C-alpha positions, 0 to 999 in steps of 0.5 A: 336115081339114089343117094349112096356114100363111099367109104373110101372114095378115093383109093383104088376101088372107091374111086373107080365104083365112086366114077361108075355110080356117077354114070349110072346117074345116082349121087355119091356123097365120098368120105374119106381122110383125105382132100380129093378135087379130081373126085369133086369137081367131077360132082361130088360131096366130099366129108372128110373124116375117122371112121375110128373116130364115131363123134368124126362119122357124127357130124360128117352125116349131120352135115350129110343129113341138112345139106340134102334133101333125099334119104341115103339109101346105101354106103357102100364100104371100101374102107380099110388098113390094107398091109402086111405089117402093122400094130393090130391094134391100128388094124382094129381100131380102122378095120373092125372099130370103124365099120361097127362105127359106120353100122351104127351110124348108118342105123342111127340115120336108117339106111336101109342097105349096106355093100361090105367090101371084104376080102377072101382072106378071110377064109384063109389059113394053111392049106391050100383052098381050090375052088373054095366056095361061101360055106368056109368057115372063118380062120381059126389062125390067121397069120394076117392081122389085116385077115383077121381085123377084116373077118372081125368087121364082117361077122359083124356086119353082117349080124346086125342087119333086120327088118331095116338094114339090108347088107351083104359082105364082097370078097373082091379077090386081087384087085387088080387094073388101072389106078392100083397103087398097092400090089401091081407097083410094089410089085415091079418095084421088087421086081426093079431091085432083084427082090422078086423070088418064086414061091414054092414050086410055081405051080399054083394057082390064083383068083384076080379080078379086075378093077371094071368087074369088081366095081359091076360085082359091087354095083349088082350087090346093092341091086341085089341086096335092095331086093333083099336076095344078098341079105346077111350074105357074104361073096366071093368075087372073083375071075379066075384061077390062074396059076401066079407065076404065069400071070406075074411073069406076063405084068413084068414083060408088059413093063420090060422086065425079066420073067422070076427066076430065081426061087426060095422054098415055101418053108425057107420064106417062109422060116423068113417071114417068121424072122424078119416078123420074129425082130421088127416085133423085138424093134417095135418098128410098125410102119415098113413092108418086110421083104417078106412075112409068113402070110405072104409066103403062103399067098404067095405058094398056095393056090387060093381059089374060090367057086363063084356060083352064090355071087352068080345067083344072088347077085348075076355077077360074073366077069364081064373082061376076061383076064386077058383083055383086061391085062391088055386095057393095062398094059398093053396086048397081052402074048395069050399066055393068060387066061380066064 
């Protein structure tokens, strides 16, 4: 099997992807800022580096080249700065400059394939997206610095393909499951504090994807990329739609928490988010998770789900584990009200 690199190997998606690649017989090199003894014990060779620092990546790749007899066949680039608030420079440097650095060095070392983990938010602006496909244009007025920086990075990666370098982008939506340290824990924390309110009429539908299905999509993309079928393309990855607020309430129930009964209109939530952003920017406070932002209001009130036929056609991707079964695996038996 091949030698592959996973950036962000210690993250939610990166760690599960790394473990699956190992099980499939690949030799895996992990790139991350921190130390991950758990992965090293499994046989992953870990290198510390900061993707925004090109010299840091170059040092890591020199060691990789020196210490491995076989050539690296592919990079799974899952690392990124994910947050609803922060400094533009931080998002830009990590998500765009870091990706640009990685692509340039990958080409220098003649690595043939890159699977870039993007986000559906690169096309999201204001209106509901219902069954959207890959023909949707990039957002011109994104309310998310994260999404804006990811769009720049995705466009760059896909623009760099040639006869010697193949790349595709995957856009998994709202990944959930065991090991999540971001989305679900924040929901639970907000609910416990009584801060979680339904935004809008509660009828909006969204895509979600179970972690195992997201990992499967990445591996299928790698296989499709090797025969050039996916080269230069982006794909929405999900298994919805589900109604967002029943989905949230199902998760809360699994944590012995009551359903959300408090409500706020979208327009009010959006205004509150705008005020909070203005105050935080004025005070130059960037290292917090604000209770509301314009982008969060949009995400919680609007529908955003996608057509996955292109991923099925090119990658052979179909979610192998249903939302209902995924919730049971993650949190225990469900009441059967959630379907995919």
